[in-house]
C-alpha positions in Angstrom: -0.1 0.0 0.0 1.1 3.6 -0.7 1.9 5.5 2.5 -0.9 7.9 3.1 1.1 11.0 2.4 1.6 9.6 -1.2 -2.0 8.9 -1.8 -3.4 10.9 -4.8 -6.3 13.4 -4.0 -8.9 13.9 -6.7 -10.2 17.4 -7.6 -13.7 17.8 -6.9 -15.4 19.9 -9.5 -18.4 21.8 -8.2 -20.4 21.4 -11.4 -20.8 18.5 -13.8 -22.1 20.7 -16.6 -18.2 21.1 -17.4 -18.9 17.8 -19.4 -21.1 17.3 -22.2 -22.7 13.9 -22.2 -22.6 12.0 -25.4 -24.2 8.5 -24.9 -25.2 6.1 -22.1 -22.7 3.3 -22.1 -23.9 1.3 -18.8 -26.6 0.7 -16.4 -26.7 -1.4 -13.3 -27.7 -1.4 -9.6 -24.8 1.3 -9.1 -26.5 3.7 -11.5 -25.7 4.9 -15.0 -22.5 5.3 -16.9 -22.1 7.9 -19.7 -19.6 8.7 -22.5 -18.9 12.3 -22.0 -16.7 15.2 -23.2 -14.8 17.9 -21.4 -16.2 21.0 -23.1 -12.9 22.9 -22.7 -10.3 20.3 -23.1 -12.2 18.0 -25.4 -11.0 15.1 -23.4 -13.4 12.1 -23.6 -14.4 10.5 -20.3 -16.7 8.0 -18.5 -18.9 9.4 -15.9 -20.3 7.0 -13.5 -23.4 8.4 -11.6 -23.5 7.5 -8.1 -27.0 6.9 -6.9 -28.0 9.0 -4.0 -31.5 7.7 -3.1 -30.8 7.6 0.5 -29.1 10.9 0.7 -30.1 11.3 4.4 -27.9 8.3 5.4 -25.0 10.1 3.7 -22.7 9.3 0.7 -23.1 5.5 -0.3 -20.6 3.2 1.3 -19.9 1.5 -2.1 -18.9 4.7 -3.7 -16.6 5.8 -0.9 -15.1 2.4 -0.9 -14.5 2.5 -4.7 -13.1 6.0 -4.3 -10.7 5.0 -1.4 -9.5 1.8 -3.0 -8.8 3.7 -6.5 -6.8 6.2 -4.5 -4.3 3.4 -3.8 -4.5 1.4 -7.0 -2.4 3.0 -9.7 -1.5 0.6 -12.5 -1.7 0.3 -16.1 -4.2 -2.6 -15.9 -6.6 -0.6 -13.5 -9.1 2.0 -14.6 -7.9 5.5 -13.7 -10.4 7.6 -11.6 -9.8 11.3 -12.6 -12.0 13.4 -10.6 -15.4 13.6 -8.7 -18.1 16.0 -9.9 -21.5 17.0 -8.3 -24.6 18.1 -10.0 -26.4 20.9 -8.4 -30.1 20.1 -6.8 -32.7 21.4 -9.2 -36.1 20.8 -10.1 -35.1 18.6 -13.0 -33.1 16.0 -10.4 -36.0 16.4 -7.7 -33.8 18.6 -5.8 -31.3 15.9 -5.2 -27.6 16.3 -5.4 -26.0 13.9 -7.9 -22.3 12.9 -7.7 -20.3 11.5 -10.7 -17.1 9.6 -10.7 -15.2 10.6 -13.7 -12.9 7.9 -15.1 -10.6 7.8 -18.3 -12.6 6.5 -21.2 -12.1 3.1 -22.6 -13.7 2.2 -26.0 -14.8 -1.2 -25.2 -15.7 -3.7 -22.4 -14.8 -7.5 -23.0 -18.5 -8.6 -22.8 -19.3 -6.0 -25.7 -16.4 -7.6 -27.8 -17.2 -11.0 -27.3 -21.0 -10.2 -28.3 -19.8 -9.0 -31.5 -19.3 -12.0 -34.2 -17.3 -9.6 -36.3 -14.7 -9.4 -33.4 -12.3 -12.4 -33.7 -9.4 -13.0 -31.2 -6.4 -15.1 -32.2 -4.8 -17.4 -29.7 -1.8 -14.9 -29.4 -4.5 -12.1 -28.7 -6.4 -14.1 -26.1 -3.1 -14.6 -24.3 -2.5 -10.9 -24.2 -6.0 -10.4 -22.7 -5.5 -12.9 -20.1 -1.9 -11.8 -19.4 -3.2 -8.3 -18.8 -6.1 -9.4 -16.7 -3.9 -11.5 -14.5 -1.4 -8.7 -14.2 -4.1 -6.6 -12.9 -5.3 -9.2 -10.3 -1.7 -9.7 -9.2 -1.4 -6.1 -8.5 -4.7 -5.7 -6.8 -4.0 -8.7 -4.6 -0.5 -7.7 -3.8 -2.0 -4.4 -2.6 -4.4 -6.6 -0.4 -7.5 -5.6 -2.3 -10.4 -8.2 -3.5 -12.1 -7.2 -6.7 -15.1 -9.4 -6.0 -17.0 -8.6 -9.2 -15.0 -10.3 -11.7 -17.1 -10.6 -15.1 -16.5 -9.8 -18.8 -18.5 -6.6 -18.5 -16.0 -5.2 -15.8 -13.0 -5.7 -18.0 -12.3 -2.5 -20.1 -10.3 -2.5 -23.2 -9.0 0.8 -24.9 -8.8 1.0 -28.7 -5.0 0.8 -28.3 -5.5 -2.7 -26.7 -4.8 -1.9 -23.1 -7.0 -3.8 -20.6 -8.3 -2.3 -17.5 -10.0 -3.9 -14.5 -13.1 -1.7 -13.7 -15.9 -1.2 -11.3 -14.4 -1.6 -7.9 -17.8 -1.0 -6.2 -17.9 -4.4 -4.6 -13.9 -4.3 -3.9 -12.6 -4.4 -0.5 -9.4 -4.6 1.5 -8.6 -8.0 3.0 -6.0 -9.4 5.6 -4.6 -12.8 6.2 -6.4 -12.8 9.5 -9.7 -14.9 10.1 -12.3 -12.6 8.7 -16.1 -12.5 8.2 -16.8 -10.9 4.9 -20.1 -11.0 3.1 -20.5 -13.9 0.6 -23.2 -12.1 -1.4 -20.8 -10.8 -3.9 -19.8 -11.6 -7.5 -22.2 -11.9 -10.2 -23.9 -15.4 -10.0 -22.4 -16.9 -13.1 -18.9 -16.0 -12.2 -19.4 -16.7 -8.4 -17.1 -19.4 -7.0 -18.3 -22.6 -5.2 -16.9 -21.4 -1.7 -19.1 -18.3 -1.8 -22.1 -20.3 -3.0 -21.7 -22.6 -0.1 -21.5 -19.9 2.5 -17.8 -19.3 3.1 -17.1 -15.8 4.5 -13.5 -16.1 5.2 -12.2 -15.9 1.8 -9.3 -14.4 -0.2 -7.9 -13.6 -3.7 -8.9 -17.2 -5.1 -12.5 -16.0 -5.4 -11.2 -13.5 -8.2 -9.2 -16.2 -9.8 -12.4 -18.3 -10.4 -13.9 -15.4 -12.2 -10.8 -15.1 -14.2 -11.0 -18.7 -15.4 -14.7 -18.2 -16.3 -13.7 -15.1 -18.3 -11.0 -17.1 -19.9 -13.2 -19.9 -21.0 -15.5 -17.2 -22.5 -12.9 -15.9 -24.6 -13.5 -19.1 -26.8 -17.2 -19.8 -26.1 -18.1 -16.1 -26.6 -20.9 -16.6 -23.7 -20.7 -17.1 -20.0 -20.0 -20.9 -19.5 -22.2 -21.6 -16.3 -25.5 -19.7 -16.6 -27.3 -20.5 -13.5 -30.7 -19.1 -12.5 -30.3 -19.7 -8.7 -27.3 -20.5 -6.4 -28.5 -24.1 -6.3 -28.5 -24.3 -9.9 -25.0 -22.6 -10.4 -23.7 -25.1 -8.0 -25.2 -28.0 -10.0 -23.5 -26.6 -13.2 -20.3 -26.2 -11.4 -20.4 -29.8 -10.2 -21.3 -31.1 -13.7 -18.2 -29.3 -15.0 -15.6 -29.6 -12.3 -16.9 -32.7 -10.5 -19.0 -33.4 -7.4 -18.1 -31.2 -4.3 -16.9 -33.6 -1.5 -14.6 -33.7 1.2 -12.5 -36.2 -0.7 -11.8 -33.6 -3.5 -12.2 -30.6 -1.2 -10.9 -31.2 2.4 -13.1 -29.1 4.8 -15.9 -28.2 2.5 -18.3 -30.0 4.8 -17.6 -27.4 7.3 -19.1 -24.5 5.3 -22.3 -23.5 6.3 -24.5 -24.4 3.3 -22.7 -27.6 2.5 -25.4 -29.8 4.4 -28.2 -27.7 3.5 -27.8 -27.6 -0.3 -28.5 -30.7 -2.5 -25.2 -31.2 -4.4 -25.1 -33.6 -7.5 -23.1 -36.8 -6.5 -21.0 -39.1 -8.7 -20.0 -36.3 -11.1 -16.6 -36.7 -12.7 -14.4 -33.4 -13.4 -14.8 -32.5 -17.2 -13.2 -29.1 -17.4 -10.9 -30.1 -20.2 -13.2 -32.6 -21.9 -16.2 -30.1 -22.1 -14.0 -27.1 -23.1 -11.9 -29.1 -25.8 -14.4 -28.5 -28.4 -13.9 -24.7 -28.1 -10.3 -24.6 -26.8 -7.9 -26.6 -29.0 -4.7 -25.2 -27.2 -3.4 -28.0 -24.5 -1.6 -25.3 -22.6 -4.8 -23.1 -22.4 -7.0 -26.0 -21.1 -4.4 -26.7 -18.5 -4.4 -23.3 -17.1 -8.2 -23.3 -17.3 -8.4 -26.5 -15.4 -6.1 -24.8 -12.7 -8.4 -21.6 -12.4 -11.5 -23.7 -12.1 -10.3 -25.6 -9.3 -13.0 -26.3 -6.7 -10.8 -26.1 -3.6 -9.7 -22.4 -3.3 -6.5 -23.4 -1.5 -5.4 -25.5 -4.5 -6.7 -23.0 -7.1 -3.8 -21.3 -8.9 -2.9 -17.7 -7.8 -2.3 -14.8 -10.1 1.6 -15.0 -9.9 1.7 -18.8 -10.9 -0.9 -18.3 -13.6 1.3 -15.6 -15.1 4.1 -18.0 -15.0 2.3 -20.9 -16.8 3.5 -22.2 -20.0 0.5 -20.8 -21.9 2.2 -17.3 -21.9 5.6 -18.5 -22.7 5.1 -20.9 -25.9 4.5 -19.8 -29.2 2.4 -18.1 -30.3 3.6 -15.4 -27.7 1.0 -12.8 -26.4 0.3 -10.3 -29.3 -1.0 -6.7 -28.9 -4.7 -6.1 -29.6 -4.4 -2.9 -31.4 -4.1 -4.2 -34.9 -7.4 -6.3 -34.5 -9.2 -3.5 -32.7 -8.1 -0.9 -35.4 -10.6 -2.8 -37.7 -13.4 -1.7 -35.5 -14.1 2.1 -35.3 -17.2 1.6 -33.2 -17.3 1.3 -29.3 -18.7 -2.0 -28.0 -20.2 -2.2 -24.5 -22.3 -5.1 -23.0 -25.1 -2.4 -22.3 -25.5 -1.9 -25.9 -25.3 -5.5 -27.0 -27.9 -8.1 -27.5 -28.1 -10.8 -24.7 -25.3 -13.3 -24.9 -27.1 -16.3 -23.5 -26.5 -19.4 -25.6 -26.3 -22.9 -25.4 -24.4 -24.4 -22.4 -20.9 -25.8 -22.8 -21.9 -29.4 -22.6 -23.3 -29.1 -26.1 -21.0 -29.3 -29.1 -19.8 -25.9 -30.4 -21.5 -24.9 -33.8 -19.7 -26.1 -36.8 -18.4 -23.7 -39.5 -21.3 -23.1 -41.9 -23.9 -24.7 -39.6 -27.4 -23.5 -39.9 -28.0 -20.6 -37.4 -31.0 -20.6 -34.8 -34.2 -19.4 -36.2 -34.6 -15.7 -36.0 -30.8 -15.1 -35.9 -29.6 -12.3 -37.9 -25.8 -11.7 -38.0 -26.4 -8.1 -39.0 -28.3 -7.3 -35.8 -25.1 -6.8 -33.6 -25.0 -3.8 -31.6 -22.1 -1.7 -32.7 -22.9 1.8 -32.7 -21.1 5.1 -33.5 -21.0 7.7 -30.7 
């Protein structure tokens, strides 16, 4: 961690009208995100609106935590918070103060890129994406920060191909002592089995599980385990990674929900087998297998993952700027059609195979801002 004296401070601009909003590029429980331009400097930024519904209770803790964490995290693979702006209370906003977090602008998020069939990643480019993602995780974990919301939509990529971990609204500091963190974090499809089973003393391994889900998605182009409920998500995990038992995961029976949830029995581990139809590279399959390890104490960490042969054999990681230069439109999950597709136990579509009824390849979401 930086000494407090070295922590950066952010300019607080009294009026968000210094920016001209160009387009809405995100929407979630946290609020809205806009692409905007500084009227004077013409710098393009992303403005994240902080919901102030319960203003009487003060500034939202999630936003405070995000600001505090981003004060500490300064790295090429972490999104950069530029300033904090306030919109004056007016009749238009029901006399409520609105606060915006102003970030550097990134042209794409990974979910948006994967939603577009025109965007094709080579193996070397997938390696570059994962290398940058794991480098970002190594940096935040070294600074004792957990992201706690790893998903493709929270991975931003600039037009020059620089990857940035974003949305630290659920992030928090951690320590090596016994802790009792909430397990109600991480979007369901990316949530690791220990959280689903009630673990509250967790660490960086939860982010590595999400990294494994994202890595597989680089080939499948859609989230690989799309559960409807926590029970369903655990079933999908068991079908892919094998039955969750004290034999494969010592101590799992001590977790709060282990005896309260019906877990599939007799399931063999099939990570490599099921993903092989999409992922032809053996080193990639091996790293995926290590990231999607049930037992968090045996799951590969970011340092060891970065040293995996996957990144050190031909083809070596290749910059994304050449591939992205073919696409002059921004791509974000918010602007994309849903990516829900067939689960991975079904075979990947063959080249030239008939498309589902109603599928129009031209109805992708690229837009000019």
